[in-house]
KOLGU-4560 file (N, C-alpha, C; in nm, 3 decimals, padded with zeros to 5 digits):
<recs>
<n_xx: -02.673 n_yy: -00.946 n_zz: -05.318 ca_xx: -02.700 ca_yy: -00.875 ca_zz: -05.441 c_xx: -02.631 c_yy: -00.739 c_zz: -05.437 mol: A seq: 1 type: UNK>
<n_xx: -02.591 n_yy: -00.694 n_zz: -05.553 ca_xx: -02.527 ca_yy: -00.563 ca_zz: -05.570 c_xx: -02.622 c_yy: -00.476 c_zz: -05.652 mol: A seq: 2 type: UNK>
<n_xx: -02.648 n_yy: -00.356 n_zz: -05.603 ca_xx: -02.735 ca_yy: -00.264 ca_zz: -05.675 c_xx: -02.652 c_yy: -00.187 c_zz: -05.777 mol: A seq: 3 type: UNK>
<n_xx: -02.700 n_yy: -00.183 n_zz: -05.901 ca_xx: -02.634 ca_yy: -00.109 ca_zz: -06.008 c_xx: -02.724 c_yy: 00.008 c_zz: -06.044 mol: A seq: 4 type: UNK>
<n_xx: -02.670 n_yy: 00.132 n_zz: -06.037 ca_xx: -02.749 ca_yy: 00.248 ca_zz: -06.077 c_xx: -02.682 c_yy: 00.318 c_zz: -06.193 mol: A seq: 5 type: UNK>
<n_xx: -02.764 n_yy: 00.362 n_zz: -06.285 ca_xx: -02.718 ca_yy: 00.428 ca_zz: -06.408 c_xx: -02.757 c_yy: 00.575 c_zz: -06.398 mol: A seq: 6 type: UNK>
<n_xx: -02.658 n_yy: 00.663 n_zz: -06.396 ca_xx: -02.685 ca_yy: 00.804 ca_zz: -06.374 c_xx: -02.683 c_yy: 00.884 c_zz: -06.503 mol: A seq: 7 type: UNK>
<n_xx: -02.736 n_yy: 01.005 n_zz: -06.496 ca_xx: -02.733 ca_yy: 01.097 ca_zz: -06.609 c_xx: -02.815 c_yy: 01.048 c_zz: -06.727 mol: A seq: 8 type: UNK>
<n_xx: -02.764 n_yy: 01.070 n_zz: -06.847 ca_xx: -02.841 ca_yy: 01.042 ca_zz: -06.969 c_xx: -02.843 c_yy: 00.895 c_zz: -07.012 mol: A seq: 9 type: UNK>
<n_xx: -02.793 n_yy: 00.805 n_zz: -06.932 ca_xx: -02.789 ca_yy: 00.664 ca_zz: -06.973 c_xx: -02.930 c_yy: 00.610 c_zz: -06.995 mol: A seq: 10 type: UNK>
<n_xx: -03.027 n_yy: 00.656 n_zz: -06.915 ca_xx: -03.167 ca_yy: 00.620 ca_zz: -06.935 c_xx: -03.191 c_yy: 00.469 c_zz: -06.925 mol: A seq: 11 type: UNK>
<n_xx: -03.144 n_yy: 00.411 n_zz: -06.815 ca_xx: -03.161 ca_yy: 00.268 ca_zz: -06.791 c_xx: -03.202 c_yy: 00.250 c_zz: -06.645 mol: A seq: 12 type: UNK>
<n_xx: -03.298 n_yy: 00.162 n_zz: -06.621 ca_xx: -03.344 ca_yy: 00.137 ca_zz: -06.485 c_xx: -03.235 c_yy: 00.070 c_zz: -06.403 mol: A seq: 13 type: UNK>
<n_xx: -03.237 n_yy: 00.098 n_zz: -06.272 ca_xx: -03.145 ca_yy: 00.032 ca_zz: -06.180 c_xx: -03.168 c_yy: -00.118 c_zz: -06.186 mol: A seq: 14 type: UNK>
<n_xx: -03.065 n_yy: -00.194 n_zz: -06.151 ca_xx: -03.078 ca_yy: -00.339 ca_zz: -06.147 c_xx: -03.003 c_yy: -00.395 c_zz: -06.028 mol: A seq: 15 type: UNK>
<n_xx: -03.039 n_yy: -00.514 n_zz: -05.988 ca_xx: -02.970 ca_yy: -00.586 ca_zz: -05.882 c_xx: -02.911 c_yy: -00.713 c_zz: -05.942 mol: A seq: 16 type: UNK>
<n_xx: -02.781 n_yy: -00.733 n_zz: -05.917 ca_xx: -02.711 ca_yy: -00.848 ca_zz: -05.975 c_xx: -02.633 c_yy: -00.922 c_zz: -05.868 mol: A seq: 17 type: UNK>
<n_xx: -02.619 n_yy: -01.051 n_zz: -05.887 ca_xx: -02.536 ca_yy: -01.133 ca_zz: -05.799 c_xx: -02.399 c_yy: -01.146 c_zz: -05.866 mol: A seq: 18 type: UNK>
<n_xx: -02.311 n_yy: -01.049 n_zz: -05.840 ca_xx: -02.178 ca_yy: -01.046 ca_zz: -05.901 c_xx: -02.073 c_yy: -01.029 c_zz: -05.793 mol: A seq: 19 type: UNK>
<n_xx: -01.949 n_yy: -01.069 n_zz: -05.823 ca_xx: -01.842 ca_yy: -01.065 ca_zz: -05.725 c_xx: -01.740 c_yy: -00.954 c_zz: -05.749 mol: A seq: 20 type: UNK>
<n_xx: -01.735 n_yy: -00.900 n_zz: -05.872 ca_xx: -01.640 ca_yy: -00.793 ca_zz: -05.901 c_xx: -01.687 c_yy: -00.712 c_zz: -06.022 mol: A seq: 21 type: UNK>
<n_xx: -01.617 n_yy: -00.604 n_zz: -06.050 ca_xx: -01.655 ca_yy: -00.516 ca_zz: -06.160 c_xx: -01.629 c_yy: -00.579 c_zz: -06.296 mol: A seq: 22 type: UNK>
<n_xx: -01.538 n_yy: -00.675 n_zz: -06.302 ca_xx: -01.512 ca_yy: -00.746 ca_zz: -06.427 c_xx: -01.637 c_yy: -00.822 c_zz: -06.471 mol: A seq: 23 type: UNK>
<n_xx: -01.706 n_yy: -00.885 n_zz: -06.376 ca_xx: -01.830 ca_yy: -00.956 ca_zz: -06.408 c_xx: -01.936 c_yy: -00.858 c_zz: -06.457 mol: A seq: 24 type: UNK>
<n_xx: -01.946 n_yy: -00.743 n_zz: -06.392 ca_xx: -02.043 ca_yy: -00.642 ca_zz: -06.434 c_xx: -02.013 c_yy: -00.595 c_zz: -06.576 mol: A seq: 25 type: UNK>
<n_xx: -01.888 n_yy: -00.570 n_zz: -06.605 ca_xx: -01.848 ca_yy: -00.526 ca_zz: -06.738 c_xx: -01.888 c_yy: -00.628 c_zz: -06.844 mol: A seq: 26 type: UNK>
<n_xx: -01.867 n_yy: -00.755 n_zz: -06.816 ca_xx: -01.904 ca_yy: -00.861 ca_zz: -06.911 c_xx: -02.054 c_yy: -00.862 c_zz: -06.938 mol: A seq: 27 type: UNK>
<n_xx: -02.133 n_yy: -00.843 n_zz: -06.834 ca_xx: -02.278 ca_yy: -00.841 ca_zz: -06.849 c_xx: -02.322 c_yy: -00.720 c_zz: -06.931 mol: A seq: 28 type: UNK>
<n_xx: -02.267 n_yy: -00.604 n_zz: -06.900 ca_xx: -02.312 ca_yy: -00.481 ca_zz: -06.965 c_xx: -02.264 c_yy: -00.468 c_zz: -07.109 mol: A seq: 29 type: UNK>
<n_xx: -02.154 n_yy: -00.532 n_zz: -07.143 ca_xx: -02.107 ca_yy: -00.529 ca_zz: -07.283 c_xx: -02.207 c_yy: -00.593 c_zz: -07.377 mol: A seq: 30 type: UNK>
<n_xx: -02.288 n_yy: -00.685 n_zz: -07.325 ca_xx: -02.388 ca_yy: -00.754 ca_zz: -07.406 c_xx: -02.525 c_yy: -00.687 c_zz: -07.401 mol: A seq: 31 type: UNK>
<n_xx: -02.535 n_yy: -00.574 n_zz: -07.332 ca_xx: -02.662 ca_yy: -00.502 ca_zz: -07.318 c_xx: -02.668 c_yy: -00.393 c_zz: -07.424 mol: A seq: 32 type: UNK>
<n_xx: -02.759 n_yy: -00.406 n_zz: -07.519 ca_xx: -02.766 ca_yy: -00.311 ca_zz: -07.631 c_xx: -02.794 c_yy: -00.168 c_zz: -07.585 mol: A seq: 33 type: UNK>
<n_xx: -02.863 n_yy: -00.151 n_zz: -07.470 ca_xx: -02.893 ca_yy: -00.017 ca_zz: -07.420 c_xx: -02.773 c_yy: 00.049 c_zz: -07.353 mol: A seq: 34 type: UNK>
<n_xx: -02.674 n_yy: -00.030 n_zz: -07.313 ca_xx: -02.562 ca_yy: 00.024 ca_zz: -07.237 c_xx: -02.427 c_yy: 00.010 c_zz: -07.307 mol: A seq: 35 type: UNK>
<n_xx: -02.416 n_yy: -00.077 n_zz: -07.403 ca_xx: -02.285 ca_yy: -00.109 ca_zz: -07.461 c_xx: -02.209 c_yy: 00.013 c_zz: -07.513 mol: A seq: 36 type: UNK>
<n_xx: -02.279 n_yy: 00.114 n_zz: -07.560 ca_xx: -02.209 ca_yy: 00.234 ca_zz: -07.610 c_xx: -02.152 c_yy: 00.319 c_zz: -07.497 mol: A seq: 37 type: UNK>
<n_xx: -02.196 n_yy: 00.297 n_zz: -07.374 ca_xx: -02.148 ca_yy: 00.375 ca_zz: -07.260 c_xx: -02.032 c_yy: 00.308 c_zz: -07.186 mol: A seq: 38 type: UNK>
<n_xx: -02.013 n_yy: 00.179 n_zz: -07.206 ca_xx: -01.924 ca_yy: 00.099 ca_zz: -07.120 c_xx: -01.783 c_yy: 00.154 c_zz: -07.108 mol: A seq: 39 type: UNK>
<n_xx: -01.725 n_yy: 00.205 n_zz: -07.213 ca_xx: -01.586 ca_yy: 00.250 ca_zz: -07.207 c_xx: -01.570 c_yy: 00.393 c_zz: -07.157 mol: A seq: 40 type: UNK>
<n_xx: -01.679 n_yy: 00.470 n_zz: -07.151 ca_xx: -01.667 ca_yy: 00.612 ca_zz: -07.115 c_xx: -01.712 c_yy: 00.644 c_zz: -06.973 mol: A seq: 41 type: UNK>
<n_xx: -01.778 n_yy: 00.552 n_zz: -06.908 ca_xx: -01.831 ca_yy: 00.580 ca_zz: -06.774 c_xx: -01.726 c_yy: 00.566 c_zz: -06.665 mol: A seq: 42 type: UNK>
<n_xx: -01.736 n_yy: 00.654 n_zz: -06.567 ca_xx: -01.662 ca_yy: 00.635 ca_zz: -06.443 c_xx: -01.746 c_yy: 00.542 c_zz: -06.355 mol: A seq: 43 type: UNK>
<n_xx: -01.681 n_yy: 00.474 n_zz: -06.262 ca_xx: -01.750 ca_yy: 00.380 ca_zz: -06.175 c_xx: -01.723 c_yy: 00.416 c_zz: -06.030 mol: A seq: 44 type: UNK>
<n_xx: -01.831 n_yy: 00.420 n_zz: -05.952 ca_xx: -01.818 ca_yy: 00.442 ca_zz: -05.808 c_xx: -01.882 c_yy: 00.324 c_zz: -05.736 mol: A seq: 45 type: UNK>
<n_xx: -01.817 n_yy: 00.281 n_zz: -05.629 ca_xx: -01.873 ca_yy: 00.178 ca_zz: -05.542 c_xx: -01.896 c_yy: 00.242 c_zz: -05.407 mol: A seq: 46 type: UNK>
<n_xx: -02.021 n_yy: 00.241 n_zz: -05.364 ca_xx: -02.058 ca_yy: 00.305 ca_zz: -05.238 c_xx: -02.007 c_yy: 00.450 c_zz: -05.232 mol: A seq: 47 type: UNK>
<n_xx: -02.026 n_yy: 00.521 n_zz: -05.343 ca_xx: -01.993 ca_yy: 00.664 ca_zz: -05.356 c_xx: -01.844 c_yy: 00.696 c_zz: -05.359 mol: A seq: 48 type: UNK>
<n_xx: -01.759 n_yy: 00.597 n_zz: -05.381 ca_xx: -01.614 ca_yy: 00.618 ca_zz: -05.395 c_xx: -01.571 c_yy: 00.571 c_zz: -05.533 mol: A seq: 49 type: UNK>
<n_xx: -01.502 n_yy: 00.658 n_zz: -05.608 ca_xx: -01.457 ca_yy: 00.620 ca_zz: -05.742 c_xx: -01.362 c_yy: 00.502 c_zz: -05.736 mol: A seq: 50 type: UNK>
<n_xx: -01.378 n_yy: 00.410 n_zz: -05.830 ca_xx: -01.297 ca_yy: 00.288 ca_zz: -05.837 c_xx: -01.242 c_yy: 00.279 c_zz: -05.979 mol: A seq: 51 type: UNK>
<n_xx: -01.116 n_yy: 00.237 n_zz: -05.991 ca_xx: -01.050 ca_yy: 00.235 ca_zz: -06.121 c_xx: -01.007 c_yy: 00.096 c_zz: -06.167 mol: A seq: 52 type: UNK>
<n_xx: -01.028 n_yy: -00.006 n_zz: -06.086 ca_xx: -00.987 ca_yy: -00.142 ca_zz: -06.121 c_xx: -01.108 c_yy: -00.232 c_zz: -06.139 mol: A seq: 53 type: UNK>
<n_xx: -01.111 n_yy: -00.306 n_zz: -06.250 ca_xx: -01.221 ca_yy: -00.401 ca_zz: -06.272 c_xx: -01.209 c_yy: -00.522 c_zz: -06.180 mol: A seq: 54 type: UNK>
<n_xx: -01.095 n_yy: -00.537 n_zz: -06.113 ca_xx: -01.077 ca_yy: -00.648 ca_zz: -06.019 c_xx: -01.133 c_yy: -00.614 c_zz: -05.881 mol: A seq: 55 type: UNK>
<n_xx: -01.186 n_yy: -00.493 n_zz: -05.863 ca_xx: -01.240 ca_yy: -00.451 ca_zz: -05.734 c_xx: -01.348 c_yy: -00.550 c_zz: -05.690 mol: A seq: 56 type: UNK>
<n_xx: -01.331 n_yy: -00.605 n_zz: -05.571 ca_xx: -01.424 ca_yy: -00.705 ca_zz: -05.519 c_xx: -01.549 c_yy: -00.638 c_zz: -05.464 mol: A seq: 57 type: UNK>
<n_xx: -01.664 n_yy: -00.696 n_zz: -05.493 ca_xx: -01.792 ca_yy: -00.646 ca_zz: -05.446 c_xx: -01.850 c_yy: -00.742 c_zz: -05.343 mol: A seq: 58 type: UNK>
<n_xx: -01.932 n_yy: -00.687 n_zz: -05.254 ca_xx: -01.997 ca_yy: -00.771 ca_zz: -05.154 c_xx: -02.146 c_yy: -00.741 c_zz: -05.151 mol: A seq: 59 type: UNK>
<n_xx: -02.221 n_yy: -00.829 n_zz: -05.092 ca_xx: -02.365 ca_yy: -00.814 ca_zz: -05.081 c_xx: -02.401 c_yy: -00.678 c_zz: -05.020 mol: A seq: 60 type: UNK>
<n_xx: -02.491 n_yy: -00.606 n_zz: -05.085 ca_xx: -02.533 ca_yy: -00.476 ca_zz: -05.035 c_xx: -02.458 c_yy: -00.357 c_zz: -05.093 mol: A seq: 61 type: UNK>
<n_xx: -02.351 n_yy: -00.381 n_zz: -05.169 ca_xx: -02.278 ca_yy: -00.270 ca_zz: -05.232 c_xx: -02.366 c_yy: -00.202 c_zz: -05.337 mol: A seq: 62 type: UNK>
<n_xx: -02.336 n_yy: -00.075 n_zz: -05.362 ca_xx: -02.403 ca_yy: 00.002 ca_zz: -05.467 c_xx: -02.298 c_yy: 00.047 c_zz: -05.567 mol: A seq: 63 type: UNK>
<n_xx: -02.317 n_yy: 00.010 n_zz: -05.693 ca_xx: -02.228 ca_yy: 00.051 ca_zz: -05.801 c_xx: -02.301 c_yy: 00.157 c_zz: -05.882 mol: A seq: 64 type: UNK>
<n_xx: -02.237 n_yy: 00.273 n_zz: -05.898 ca_xx: -02.294 ca_yy: 00.382 ca_zz: -05.977 c_xx: -02.212 c_yy: 00.399 c_zz: -06.103 mol: A seq: 65 type: UNK>
<n_xx: -02.279 n_yy: 00.404 n_zz: -06.216 ca_xx: -02.213 ca_yy: 00.425 ca_zz: -06.345 c_xx: -02.239 c_yy: 00.569 c_zz: -06.387 mol: A seq: 66 type: UNK>
<n_xx: -02.129 n_yy: 00.646 n_zz: -06.397 ca_xx: -02.137 ca_yy: 00.789 ca_zz: -06.420 c_xx: -02.085 c_yy: 00.823 c_zz: -06.559 mol: A seq: 67 type: UNK>
<n_xx: -02.172 n_yy: 00.865 n_zz: -06.649 ca_xx: -02.126 ca_yy: 00.902 ca_zz: -06.783 c_xx: -02.052 c_yy: 01.035 c_zz: -06.779 mol: A seq: 68 type: UNK>
<n_xx: -01.968 n_yy: 01.060 n_zz: -06.878 ca_xx: -01.901 ca_yy: 01.191 ca_zz: -06.884 c_xx: -02.005 c_yy: 01.300 c_zz: -06.905 mol: A seq: 69 type: UNK>
<n_xx: -01.975 n_yy: 01.418 n_zz: -06.853 ca_xx: -02.067 ca_yy: 01.530 ca_zz: -06.869 c_xx: -01.997 c_yy: 01.643 c_zz: -06.942 mol: A seq: 70 type: UNK>
<n_xx: -02.074 n_yy: 01.721 n_zz: -07.010 ca_xx: -02.020 ca_yy: 01.838 ca_zz: -07.080 c_xx: -02.082 c_yy: 01.962 c_zz: -07.017 mol: A seq: 71 type: UNK>
<n_xx: -02.006 n_yy: 02.064 n_zz: -07.011 ca_xx: -02.059 ca_yy: 02.189 ca_zz: -06.956 c_xx: -02.008 c_yy: 02.306 c_zz: -07.036 mol: A seq: 72 type: UNK>
<n_xx: -02.061 n_yy: 02.418 n_zz: -07.002 ca_xx: -02.014 ca_yy: 02.534 ca_zz: -07.076 c_xx: -02.056 c_yy: 02.662 c_zz: -07.010 mol: A seq: 73 type: UNK>
</recs>
């Protein structure tokens, strides 16, 4: 299982999924009404390292963090 954590203002509980890559995660989250508006703007980290390819392979025990953009001033 891969742990998915939603950070910042996304306001969604963590989940555990049996997925093999970020492309599978993207497909699942596009159909989630609570997350679909965030899907294109979030950065993605796997085990605390930013990842830029949806083909990135995941393994059992990985942690995927979805990081929304932040504004500051």
